[in-house]
ZAMARGU-4260 file (C-alpha; in steps of 0.2 Angstrom, whole numbers, plus 5000, padded with zeros to 4 digits):
<rodrens>
0) 6515/5213/6101 | 6502/5222/6090 | 6505/5240/6085 | 6501/5251/6099 | 6490/5266/6094
5) 6495/5273/6111 | 6509/5266/6121 | 6506/5260/6139 | 6520/5263/6151 | 6528/5248/6159
10) 6517/5239/6172 | 6521/5246/6189 | 6525/5233/6204 | 6510/5228/6212 | 6498/5235/6199
15) 6486/5225/6190 | 6483/5227/6170 | 6467/5223/6161 | 6467/5221/6142 | 6450/5216/6134
20) 6454/5207/6118 | 6436/5205/6113 | 6418/5208/6118 | 6418/5226/6120 | 6410/5236/6105
25) 6402/5219/6099 | 6391/5205/6105 | 6404/5189/6105 | 6422/5184/6107 | 6422/5189/6124
30) 6440/5188/6132 | 6450/5198/6145 | 6467/5197/6150 | 6473/5201/6168 | 6492/5204/6172
35) 6500/5205/6188 | 6519/5202/6193 | 6523/5195/6176 | 6508/5182/6176 | 6493/5181/6165
40) 6475/5177/6169 | 6462/5175/6155 | 6443/5176/6158 | 6433/5168/6144 | 6439/5165/6126
45) 6424/5166/6114 | 6420/5168/6096 | 6410/5181/6086 | 6399/5175/6072 | 6401/5183/6055
50) 6389/5196/6048 | 6383/5197/6030 | 6398/5208/6024 | 6410/5194/6029 | 6405/5181/6016
55) 6414/5163/6018 | 6419/5167/6036 | 6414/5154/6048 | 6421/5162/6065 | 6430/5178/6070
60) 6443/5175/6085 | 6451/5187/6097 | 6467/5194/6091 | 6479/5184/6102 | 6495/5193/6097
65) 6497/5203/6113 | 6499/5186/6122 | 6507/5175/6108 | 6524/5178/6115 | 6519/5176/6133
70) 6510/5159/6133 | 6520/5152/6146 | 6515/5166/6158 | 6496/5161/6157 | 6491/5153/6173
75) 6474/5149/6168 | 6459/5152/6157 | 6442/5155/6168 | 6427/5151/6158 | 6412/5159/6165
80) 6399/5148/6156 | 6396/5138/6141 | 6390/5149/6127 | 6401/5149/6111 | 6404/5168/6113
85) 6413/5163/6129 | 6422/5146/6125 | 6422/5145/6107 | 6440/5152/6104 | 6448/5140/6117
90) 6453/5126/6104 | 6462/5140/6094 | 6472/5146/6110 | 6476/5129/6115 | 6484/5125/6098
95) 6496/5138/6104 | 6500/5130/6120 | 6489/5114/6124 | 6492/5113/6143 | 6484/5130/6148
100) 6473/5125/6163 | 6454/5128/6160 | 6444/5132/6175 | 6425/5132/6175 | 6409/5124/6182
105) 6406/5105/6177 | 6394/5109/6163 | 6405/5123/6155 | 6420/5110/6155 | 6410/5097/6149
110) 6405/5107/6134 | 6422/5113/6130 | 6430/5096/6132 | 6418/5089/6119 | 6423/5103/6108
115) 6441/5100/6111 | 6440/5082/6107 | 6435/5086/6089 | 6451/5096/6089 | 6461/5082/6095
120) 6466/5091/6111 | 6466/5084/6128 | 6464/5098/6140 | 6470/5101/6158 | 6454/5106/6168
125) 6449/5111/6185 | 6430/5110/6189 | 6424/5123/6202 | 6408/5128/6209 | 6401/5143/6218
130) 6409/5147/6234 | 6425/5139/6230 | 6442/5148/6230 | 6457/5145/6221 | 6474/5153/6221
135) 6483/5154/6204 | 6500/5163/6205 | 6496/5180/6211 | 6478/5178/6208 | 6466/5173/6222
140) 6450/5168/6213 | 6433/5166/6221 | 6418/5160/6211 | 6400/5166/6213 | 6384/5158/6206
145) 6375/5169/6193 | 6358/5165/6184 | 6360/5165/6165 | 6351/5156/6150 | 6363/5141/6152
150) 6366/5132/6169 | 6381/5132/6180 | 6386/5150/6175 | 6399/5159/6186 | 6404/5177/6191
155) 6422/5177/6197 | 6430/5188/6210 | 6449/5191/6207 | 6457/5196/6223 | 6475/5203/6221
160) 6488/5215/6230 | 6481/5229/6218 | 6463/5226/6223 | 6448/5215/6219 | 6440/5214/6202
165) 6422/5207/6201 | 6419/5200/6183 | 6400/5196/6181 | 6401/5185/6166 | 6384/5185/6157
170) 6370/5186/6170 | 6353/5191/6175 | 6342/5190/6191 | 6329/5178/6187 | 6321/5175/6205
175) 6312/5159/6200 | 6324/5151/6188 | 6320/5133/6181 | 6335/5125/6191 | 6332/5136/6207
180) 6350/5143/6206 | 6349/5162/6207 | 6361/5175/6206 | 6370/5175/6223 | 6367/5194/6228
185) 6373/5190/6246 | 6390/5186/6239 | 6389/5202/6229 | 6385/5211/6244 | 6399/5203/6254
190) 6412/5207/6241 | 6405/5225/6240 | 6407/5226/6260 | 6426/5221/6258 | 6428/5232/6243
195) 6426/5230/6225 | 6439/5241/6216 | 6434/5237/6198 | 6417/5230/6193 | 6416/5222/6176
200) 6398/5220/6172 | 6387/5213/6158 | 6380/5227/6147 | 6370/5218/6135 | 6353/5224/6141
205) 6359/5240/6149 | 6348/5250/6137 | 6332/5240/6141 | 6321/5247/6156 | 6315/5237/6170
210) 6319/5218/6174 | 6321/5204/6162 | 6306/5193/6161 | 6306/5175/6169 | 6312/5160/6159
215) 6297/5150/6165 | 6285/5162/6158 | 6290/5154/6141 | 6284/5137/6146 | 6264/5139/6145
220) 6267/5149/6128 | 6277/5135/6121 | 6264/5122/6127 | 6250/5132/6120 | 6258/5134/6102
225) 6262/5116/6102 | 6245/5110/6108 | 6237/5121/6093 | 6250/5115/6079 | 6240/5104/6067
230) 6256/5096/6060 | 6274/5095/6064 | 6283/5108/6075 | 6301/5113/6073 | 6309/5124/6087
235) 6325/5133/6083 | 6337/5139/6098 | 6354/5140/6103 | 6363/5123/6104 | 6368/5126/6122
240) 6351/5134/6129 | 6348/5120/6140 | 6334/5129/6149 | 6324/5132/6133 | 6327/5114/6127
245) 6320/5109/6144 | 6304/5118/6141 | 6301/5112/6124 | 6304/5094/6130 | 6292/5098/6144
250) 6279/5105/6132 | 6280/5091/6119 | 6278/5078/6133 | 6262/5088/6139 | 6255/5086/6121
255) 6260/5068/6118 | 6274/5072/6105 | 6291/5065/6104 | 6307/5076/6102 | 6321/5074/6089
260) 6337/5083/6090 | 6343/5091/6074 | 6361/5098/6071 | 6377/5090/6077 | 6380/5104/6090
265) 6362/5102/6098 | 6364/5083/6098 | 6381/5084/6107 | 6377/5098/6120 | 6360/5091/6125
270) 6368/5073/6127 | 6381/5080/6139 | 6367/5091/6148 | 6357/5075/6150 | 6371/5064/6156
275) 6376/5077/6169 | 6359/5079/6176 | 6356/5097/6169 | 6342/5092/6157 | 6328/5081/6163
280) 6322/5069/6149 | 6306/5058/6152 | 6308/5040/6147 | 6304/5037/6129 | 6302/5056/6124
285) 6318/5057/6113 | 6318/5049/6096 | 6332/5048/6082 | 6328/5061/6069 | 6330/5047/6056
290) 6315/5038/6063 | 6304/5053/6067 | 6298/5053/6048 | 6288/5037/6053 | 6278/5046/6067
295) 6262/5055/6063 | 6265/5073/6059 | 6256/5079/6075 | 6266/5067/6086 | 6284/5076/6083
300) 6294/5090/6088 | 6311/5094/6080 | 6323/5104/6091 | 6336/5112/6079 | 6349/5125/6078
305) 6349/5140/6065 | 6340/5153/6075 | 6352/5167/6069 | 6350/5162/6051 | 6367/5154/6050
310) 6369/5147/6032 | 6373/5130/6037 | 6363/5127/6052 | 6347/5116/6051 | 6333/5129/6050
315) 6341/5139/6036 | 6343/5123/6026 | 6325/5119/6028 | 6321/5136/6022 | 6332/5133/6007
320) 6323/5116/6004 | 6340/5108/6007 | 6336/5097/6021 | 6329/5080/6024 | 6314/5088/6034
325) 6305/5097/6021 | 6294/5111/6028 | 6277/5112/6022 | 6259/5119/6023 | 6253/5117/6041
330) 6270/5115/6050 | 6274/5127/6064 | 6292/5134/6067 | 6296/5142/6082 | 6311/5153/6084
335) 6314/5153/6102 | 6329/5165/6103 | 6334/5183/6102 | 6342/5192/6087 | 6361/5195/6089
340) 6364/5212/6081 | 6370/5211/6063 | 6360/5195/6060 | 6343/5202/6058 | 6343/5201/6038
345) 6349/5183/6039 | 6336/5178/6051 | 6321/5187/6042 | 6327/5179/6026 | 6325/5162/6035
350) 6308/5167/6041 | 6301/5173/6024 | 6308/5157/6016 | 6299/5146/6028 | 6283/5156/6027
355) 6283/5155/6008 | 6284/5135/6010 | 6268/5137/6020 | 6274/5136/6038 | 6267/5146/6053
360) 6282/5155/6060 | 6281/5160/6078 | 6295/5172/6085 | 6298/5185/6098 | 6289/5198/6088
365) 6273/5189/6088 | 6273/5178/6104 | 6283/5177/6120 | 6294/5163/6115 | 6310/5170/6120
370) 6317/5180/6136 | 6334/5187/6137 | 6348/5179/6147 | 6355/5196/6152 | 6351/5209/6166
375) 6341/5224/6161 | 6344/5241/6168 | 6334/5239/6184 | 6344/5223/6188 | 6360/5232/6185
380) 6356/5247/6196 | 6352/5234/6209 | 6369/5227/6208 | 6378/5244/6208 | 6369/5248/6224
385) 6374/5231/6232 | 6392/5231/6226 | 6396/5249/6228 | 6411/5248/6217 | 6425/5261/6217
390) 6428/5259/6198 | 6416/5252/6184 | 6421/5245/6167 | 6406/5239/6157 | 6409/5224/6147
395) 6400/5213/6134 | 6391/5224/6122 | 6391/5236/6108 | 6394/5255/6110 | 6376/5259/6115
400) 6376/5246/6128 | 6392/5250/6136 | 6387/5269/6138 | 6370/5265/6145 | 6379/5254/6157
405) 6391/5268/6161 | 6375/5280/6164 | 6368/5268/6176 | 6384/5267/6186 | 6385/5285/6187
410) 6366/5287/6192 | 6370/5275/6207 | 6384/5287/6213 | 6400/5280/6204 | 6409/5296/6199
415) 6410/5298/6180 | 6429/5299/6181 | 6429/5281/6189 | 6419/5274/6175 | 6428/5267/6159
420) 6423/5265/6142 | 6435/5254/6134 | 6437/5245/6117 | 6445/5229/6113 | 6464/5232/6115
425) 6462/5246/6128 | 6475/5244/6142 | 6468/5248/6159 | 6479/5249/6175 | 6472/5246/6193
430) 6483/5254/6206 | 6480/5261/6223 | 6461/5259/6221 | 6461/5269/6205 | 6458/5262/6187
435) 6463/5272/6172 | 6466/5270/6154 | 6485/5270/6150 | 6486/5263/6132 | 6477/5257/6117
440) 6483/5242/6106 | 6478/5240/6087 | 6469/5223/6087 | 6464/5215/6071 | 6450/5202/6067
445) 6456/5184/6065 | 6445/5175/6053 | 6442/5156/6053 | 6438/5151/6035 | 6436/5132/6034
450) 6452/5125/6040 | 6463/5142/6038 | 6465/5153/6054 | 6471/5171/6051 | 6475/5169/6032
455) 6460/5178/6027 | 6462/5197/6027 | 6450/5212/6026 | 6456/5214/6007 | 6450/5196/6004
460) 6434/5199/6011 | 6433/5215/6000 | 6436/5205/5984 | 6423/5192/5989 | 6410/5206/5992
465) 6415/5213/5975 | 6413/5196/5967 | 6396/5193/5975 | 6389/5211/5971 | 6398/5216/5955
470) 6404/5201/5946 | 6420/5194/5938 | 6428/5199/5921 | 6444/5189/5914 | 6454/5195/5899
475) 6467/5184/5891 | 6478/5191/5878 | 6496/5185/5871 | 6505/5201/5866 | 6520/5204/5855
480) 6532/5212/5867 | 6540/5224/5854 | 6524/5231/5846 | 6511/5227/5858 | 6500/5219/5845
485) 6490/5205/5851 | 6494/5187/5845 | 6480/5179/5853 | 6464/5187/5860 | 6459/5198/5868
490) 6447/5185/5874 | 6435/5192/5887 | 6424/5181/5899 | 6412/5186/5913 | 6403/5179/5927
495) 6389/5188/5936 | 6391/5203/5926 | 6380/5201/5909 | 6370/5187/5902 | 6378/5190/5884
500) 6397/5192/5883 | 6395/5200/5865 | 6393/5217/5875 | 6412/5216/5876 | 6414/5218/5857
505) 6414/5237/5860 | 6429/5237/5872 | 6441/5224/5862 | 6447/5238/5850 | 6450/5250/5865
510) 6461/5236/5873 | 6471/5232/5857 | 6474/5252/5854 | 6479/5254/5872 | 6492/5239/5871
515) 6500/5246/5855 | 6501/5263/5863 | 6509/5256/5879 | 6522/5247/5868 | 6526/5263/5859
520) 6529/5271/5876 | 6541/5258/5881 | 6531/5244/5890 | 6538/5227/5887 | 6534/5216/5901
525) 6518/5206/5905 | 6514/5216/5921 | 6515/5233/5913 | 6503/5226/5898 | 6491/5219/5912
530) 6489/5235/5920 | 6485/5243/5904 | 6471/5230/5901 | 6465/5232/5918 | 6463/5251/5917
535) 6456/5251/5900 | 6442/5238/5904 | 6439/5246/5921 | 6437/5262/5914 | 6424/5256/5900
540) 6414/5246/5913 | 6413/5260/5925 | 6408/5273/5912 | 6396/5262/5901 | 6388/5251/5914
545) 6391/5260/5931 | 6398/5244/5938 | 6415/5239/5947 | 6417/5221/5944 | 6433/5211/5949
550) 6445/5213/5933 | 6458/5199/5931 | 6469/5201/5915 | 6480/5187/5910 | 6494/5193/5898
555) 6508/5183/5890 | 6521/5191/5881 | 6529/5184/5865
</rodrens>
């Protein structure tokens, strides 16, 4: 178990414990653990994408330590929908126990099964749909249709002896969605009539007034932009945003263009969506991206990943002129997505790079090419009035989103004492219709860096930032252990610090003097001399150049 900042009492018989392991105070790595009568149920298991201050990190996982010793107690993982911030960490959980049942809709399971295949994991899955109920240990689950930016999203009602929890997953209330599958407010109302003891609801747009715009409003805008484009069109979106890709395909077809998918995840996910009937692809509209270069420039639309500025995604590589599709004068690039908080600088860097190459960049700031997949304040108020929950715990969002959601609940009549602002690791118990915070775990961030998981620490990231921002200095010296006199060196080399290493001529005599004085004061071992070298060079660099580079002394005693 992780260190407890505030110890929670033993779980009372018949009480339900809720511990969010991710998704609170952040946009990503959504995961909540429910405990009752010694059994655990997990809702979602997603990843968080790194920010600029986390160089080299590929993904950030939830901290599994609270459940690592209780894997056999897990009855299932319920996946509300197929976005990476809700399913991306499943392979890493299943590495710990591969036969944990996964429960979700047909598309959600197809997307996670494809991902698990790359990890060589064959999962045990159970496909469910709205209106279906399943009993798993002490948990009676009921699934409810919700509308989101990916098809087949589900909310889940968890019925227990301690009360009923309604977890919305990500949702909005688009009344005319592309797939005609609306959020089932009748089911929400029915659950409310029977009593919802804890409402865990999506907070992402809680601070946005009114109602979220309709997805279908984007179609005409995309069609107009593509119709006016003189050359190639490149559209970037999330690789699982089936509705957005559908509208791009429709707009391309209306303008006599073919579509080429770019990026491994885009190809994989859209192939799955088309095979399952969630994506309608007109005959002959798709073309392999390797053959697309043979078409006239005004007859092709590339559908790519990289809308968040990810360094290795297709669009960022195009901006860096490191991709087979070379963006140039007259090309049109459409960023058909929102900005994940923390990614703004990376995205604008890509936009600037594309504009510098001569492209016309269309994004949500200058055209309506994106609508959110999350309920705004008006929709959330509507839901609170329908459900009339006894207790509310906002989820999925940064602090400002969670607090805004709390205020909406209070405005609709939920007593403030019955609203819970929790963070990752907060322990919440539901008993006798009352939800209250009973403890707090000190959870960490688990970094995926290449093939390593959890071996990279915050200290490592600090070192990487120092290397990137301040540079690197190495000093080699062989020292006579008795006198401190250098036998070889000091040899000083630097990277990312100064163009001319002759600037170190000034500090070499200071290092020689400091080594001699250290020997006179009784230093005899290599480690002691190394510390002297580090301090001497560090003091000189900081005083003379106002820099704090990484300093690595290598000292050999003779």
